[in-house]
C-alpha positions as CSV (number, residue, x, y, z in Angstrom):
1,M,-0.2,-10.3,-0.5
2,T,-2.9,-8.7,-1.5
3,V,-6.1,-6.7,0.4
4,A,-9.5,-5.9,-1.1
5,H,-12.8,-4.5,0.2
6,T,-16.2,-3.8,-1.5
7,G,-16.7,-0.1,0.1
8,S,-17.6,2.9,-2.4
9,G,-14.5,3.0,-3.9
10,M,-11.7,6.0,-4.7
11,S,-11.8,8.7,-7.3
12,R,-8.7,9.1,-9.4
13,N,-7.8,12.4,-7.3
14,T,-7.9,10.1,-3.9
15,Q,-5.6,7.6,-5.3
16,S,-3.2,10.1,-6.5
17,R,-2.7,11.4,-3.1
18,I,-3.0,8.2,-0.6
19,F,0.5,7.8,-0.2
20,E,0.8,11.8,0.8
21,P,1.8,12.5,4.7
22,F,-1.5,13.8,6.4
23,F,-3.9,13.4,3.4
24,T,-7.0,12.0,4.8
25,T,-10.7,11.4,3.4
26,K,-11.8,10.9,7.1
27,E,-11.9,14.3,7.9
28,S,-12.0,14.8,11.8
29,T,-11.0,10.9,12.4
30,G,-7.9,10.3,10.2
31,T,-4.5,11.5,10.5
32,G,-3.2,10.7,6.9
33,L,-0.4,8.6,8.2
34,S,-1.2,4.9,7.9
35,L,-0.8,4.5,4.0
36,W,2.1,6.8,4.0
37,I,4.0,4.9,6.5
38,A,3.2,1.5,4.9
39,Y,4.3,3.0,1.5
40,D,7.8,3.9,3.3
41,L,8.1,0.6,4.8
42,I,7.8,-1.3,1.9
43,R,9.8,0.6,-0.3
44,K,12.7,0.3,2.5
45,H,12.4,-3.1,2.1
46,E,12.4,-2.6,-2.3
47,G,8.8,-3.8,-2.4
48,T,5.8,-2.2,-4.2
49,L,2.4,-1.4,-2.7
50,R,0.0,-0.8,-5.7
51,V,-3.5,0.0,-5.7
52,R,-6.6,-0.4,-7.8
53,S,-10.2,0.9,-7.2
54,R,-13.3,1.1,-9.5
55,R,-16.3,3.3,-8.7
56,G,-19.5,2.4,-9.7
57,E,-23.3,1.2,-8.8
58,R,-22.6,-2.6,-9.7
59,K,-18.8,-2.9,-9.4
60,H,-16.9,-1.1,-6.7
61,G,-14.2,-1.2,-4.4
62,T,-10.1,-0.9,-3.8
63,V,-7.6,-3.3,-3.8
64,F,-4.2,-2.9,-2.4
65,S,-1.2,-5.3,-3.4
66,I,2.2,-5.7,-1.7
67,F,5.1,-7.2,-3.3
68,L,8.3,-7.9,-1.4
69,P,11.3,-9.4,-3.0
70,Y,12.2,-13.0,-1.9
71,R,15.4,-12.9,0.4
72,D,17.2,-16.7,0.9
73,L,18.5,-15.8,4.5
74,Q,20.0,-19.0,5.2
75,A,22.2,-18.1,2.1
76,I,22.6,-15.0,3.6
77,E,23.7,-16.1,7.0
78,T,26.1,-18.6,5.9
79,T,27.9,-16.3,3.2
80,P,31.4,-15.1,4.7
81,S,31.8,-11.5,5.7
82,A,34.2,-9.6,3.6
């Protein structure tokens, strides 16, 4: 799944910290927990969360991509337990 927006983009420093708990750029309105929780949940399901961001006058914005492994639930449910 990919989510993109055409905001102002993020600096490299900000990008390097966005998955840290309590890191926020929103000062008085942000808790800094949303991306940290999302990142942790995706990792627990053996997935990855990637971010790309660009700052500039003409081209700017941020893209988040979530990759989760495919699981055949029907095969898992019909496999006998050991």
